[in-house]
N, C-alpha and C positions, 0 to 999 in steps of 0.2 A: 303388585306382588312379585317377589323374586321367584323365578323359576328354579334357578340353581346357581351356586357359586362354583368357580372353577379357576384353575391357574391361568389358562390362556384361551382366548377365543380368536379364531382365524376367520375373517370375513371374506368369503369367496372360495369356491371349490373347483376352480380351474387349475391349470398347470402350476401357477404360482402358489396357490393354496395347498395343493396336494404335495408339492415339493417341500413346502414348509412342514406339512403334516408328517411326511416321511422322516424328517430329522427330529421333530418333536417326539414321535413315537419311538424312535431308536433310543431316545433319552428317557423313556418311560414317564414322560410328563403328562399331566392331566390336562387335556385340551379337547376342544370341539371345533369343527369347521362348520360354519353356517353358509348355506347357499340357497339362493332364491329359486333355482331351477327344479324341475320335476325329477331330473336324473343327472348323474355326473356325465359330463361331456356334451351337455345340451347346447352350450355356447358354440361348439364346433358343428354339431349336427344341424343347427338352425341357420347356418350360412348358405350361400348359394351353391347349387348342386355340383358345379364343375370345379369348385375350389380345390386346388392342389398346392401343397406347400412347396416352397422353393428351396427348402433345406432337405437333404437326404435323410432317410430313416436313421442312419447312424447318428445324426445330430438332431433328431426330433423326438427323443425319449427323455424320461425322467430318471433320477438316480435309482439304481437297483433293479431295473426291469427294462431290458432292451426292447425296442419295437420290433416285432417279427416281420420277416420279409427281406427282400433284397436290401442290404444296408445302404446301397448307393442309388436305390430307386426313390421316388418321391411319393409320400403318403397322401391320400385323399382326406378330405375333412371328415368323412364317415369313419375312416380308419382311425383317425385321431380321437374321435368321440368314443369309439369302442375301446381304444387303448386306455384312455383316462378312466373309463368305468372299470376296466379290468385292473388297472393300477390301484384304484381305491379298494377294490375287493381283495386283491392279492395281499396287500399289506394291512388289511383291516383298519384302514384309517377312519376314525370316527367322524361321520358327516351327518348333519341334520339338513335334509332337503326341504324345499318349499317353504323356506324361512326367509322372509324379507326383513332386513335390518332397517328400521325406521329412524333410529336415533342412537348415536354414540356420544355419551357424555362422560365427564371426568370430574371426580370430587373426592377429596380426602385420600388421594393416592390410589383410588380404585376406579374401574371403568364400569359404566352401566350400559349394556347393549339391549335396547328395546326392540323387540321384533313382533311380528304378527302372531307369534306363538309364545309370548311371554318375555321376561327380562332375565338376562344373564348378568352376573356380577363377576368380573375378572380382574386379576392382578395385572395382566398384560393383554394387549390386543395387536394382532397383525392384520392390516388391511391388504388383502390380496385380490382385489377386484379387477386388476389388470388395466391396460391402457385403452381398451375398447369398451367404453361405457355408454355414452350418449352420442348418437349419430349427429354429425354436424352438417347442416344445410345452409348455404349462404342466405342472408336475409332477403336478397333480391328475388328469391323464389316466390315470395308472397305476391309479387307483381305479375306472376304468370297467369294466363287465362285458364279457367277451369277446363278448357278443351285440351290442354296439354297434360298428358298423363306423365307424372314424375314420381320417382321412387328412389330411396336411398339403397345402397348396396346391402345394408342391414336387413332390408325387407325383400330384396330381389332373390329369386330362386332359380329361374330359368327363362328362356326366351318365350316359352309358351304363355307366360303370364302377361306379356306385353300386348298392346293393341296390334292387330294384324296389319294395318295400313300405316304408311308414313315412315319418315326417317327417324333414326334414333341418335340422340346426342348423349355421349358419356362425358361427364365433366369430372376430371381428376385423372392424373396419369400415374398413379401408384400401381403396385402389382395387381391389386383387385380390379382397378379400372381397366388395366391392360387385358387381363384374363377375360373380363366380361365383354369388353369391346370385341375381342377376337371371337368369342363364342357367338355373339349376336351377328357379327359380320357374315357368318355362314348362311344367314337367312334374310338379313336386312341390310340396307345401306346404313353405315355407321360413321358418325363424326366423333372425334375424340378431342376434347378441349384440355390443353395442358399449358400451365403457366410457367414452365421451366424447361430447360434443356434436358432431354431424356438421355440418361446414361445407360447404355446396354452392357451387360456383362455376360460372359458365357457360363453355362452350368459347369463346364469342365475346362481345365487348362492343363496341357501336357499330359492328358490321360487321367487326370485326377479331378475329383470334385473341387470346385472353387472353395468350398468350406474346409476341405482338407488343408488347402493352402492357408486359409485364414487361421486355422488352428496351429499350423506349422510356424507362422510368424507372430502368432498371438494377437492378431488384429482385433478380435472380438473381446479380448480381455483388456483393451486399452481404456484407461480411466477418462472420464470427460474432462479432467483437469490436465491430461497430457497434451502435448502439442498436436498429436494425431487426433485425439478426442476433440479438442477445441476446433479443429478443422472440419471433422466429419459431422459433428453435432449440428452444424448449420446447413449441411447439404441434404438434398432430397435422396431418399433411398434409390438405389439403382434398380433397373428391371433385369431380371435374369432370363436369359434366352433371347433369341433374335426374331421370334415369330411376329411380334408386333412391328418391328422395323421392316420386315419383308412385306407385311400386309399394308403398311403405309406406302412403301415404294411401289407396290402394285396397284394402289388405289382402292384396295378392298376396305381399308380404314382410311378416312380422310382426316388429317391432322389440322386442328384449329388452334388459335391463340387462347389466352386466358379469358374465360367468361367474366364479364364485369357487371352486367345488368340485364334486366328483363322487363318487357312491357307487353302484356297480352300474350301473343304467340311468338313474339320476337325476342331472341336472345342475342345480345351484343357482346363483342369481344374487344380485347385491348388494342388491337390493330385497326379498329374501326369497321371490321366486317360484321356480318350478322347472319343468323340462320333462323328458320321457322320449323323447328322439329315438332313431331307429333308426340315423341316420347323423350324424356330425360332420365338418365340414370345418374344419381349423385354419388360419385366415388370420391367424396370430399372428406372422408375420414371420420374420426370420432374425437370427442373431447372428454377430458376427465370431468367428473361430476360428483361432488361429495356434499350435497345439501343436508344429508343425514348426519354428518360429522359436526357436532355442536361444540367444537373446541376451536375457537378462533385462532389461537396461537399456532395452530398447525399450518396455517396458510399465510402467504404474503399478500400484498395489495392486489395482485393479479389472480388470487385464489389458486396459486401454485403451491404444492406441498413443499414445506421447508424441511430438509432432511440432510443427513450425511450418511451415505450408503444405506438409506432406508431407515435410519434411526432419527426420530423426530426430537424436538425440544421437550416434548411431554414424556416424562419417565415411564417406560413400559409400553409406548405406542410406536409401532413400526409399520413400514410398507414393504411389500415385495411385488415385483413385476412392473415397476415403473420404467419407462424408457430412459436409458442412460442412468439407471439408478447407481450403478458402480462402473459400468462398462457398456460398450456397444451391444453386447449380447444380452443385457439384462432383461429385455422384453421378449426374447426369443425362447421358444420352448426348450431347446437343447442346452441353454446356458442359464436359465433362471435359477437352477439349483444352486449355483454359486452364491447368489444373494440369499437364498433360503437357508443355506448352511451357515452363512455369516450371521443372519438374524437369529437363527436358533441358538447360536453361541452367545449372542447378546441377551437373549431371553434367559439362558441358563445363568449367566452372571447376575442379572438383575434378580432372578428368582431366589438366588442364595440369600439375599437380604431378608427374605420373608420366610425362610425355612422354619423358623421357630416362632413365628408370629401367630397370635391368637386369631382364629378365623371367625370372629364375631363381627358381622357386617350389617347388623340391623340398622345402625344409625345412617347408613348410606341410602336406604331405600327411598327417601324423600327427595334426593338430589337429582334424580332422573326425570322428575315430573315437570 
């Protein structure tokens, strides 16, 4: 049974979805944002306690509402969660919470969005679920002994939840892995496994935030097709600040090579060395996961979304918040609005074709089953 027909359904109520909603609302378009969480900002609130953004507040807000506080200070994850909730309330962006999208299908030029609360019928759909969907843990983790406590950063909150005894191995050298390794090193011996050369960058250069300089030279606006984009898209993200480098130099955090395998309590590394940690933190990132999108044409043979600046081959289907969607900043909170604004413009163009169309959708109800 159809719950309701509507112009646009946005799937995901994080920064990408809310940015899209901001522009759709300014155009007085009939839309709804569907989000599985109990409250706006939950995806931030649910991350590890010490999480702090590496972008200053000036570059960590959405269009129309600056983040309060020192513009050159760095917001915490709870601050971001509260800000997103305030943002939704401030602009009265329509959101339906606790709504799990179970199936997105396409037939006869319309989309059927099946959820745990009924089915929506829409002319257009924006997938704004972001890049952090399914935690990735290397398959060799299955060979670990049950005696080894291991947890992904998605489930890690603080050091108190870890076993009291034994050494800790953090696998993964991104910003989350670095922050967590530093936090744990204050109470435990920590090893950090990294499979690449770590590039450290300062928070500030010549008295200004590094992101001020990025904006000045337009670095975060560079297209993935530009020569700079082609170069940077293959590189690992840098670590901001030098705390980890100092901790490694002092021996507080011990640096190890890339983890390659495990057997029982033993973890082996690419250089032939090994460790027997009592605890492992998987800072190995996330993978995109769209099993609920039942439109095969959206993906290539690697299940990667096929798109041009977030516009797919399926008329009326878009993505916002993908890494490198149109630029280096596409997946960052302070820059996602550029893609959201572009997609809202595409939605307006496409919607004009249906301005005078009869809204009789009864014949479509059987196509989503």
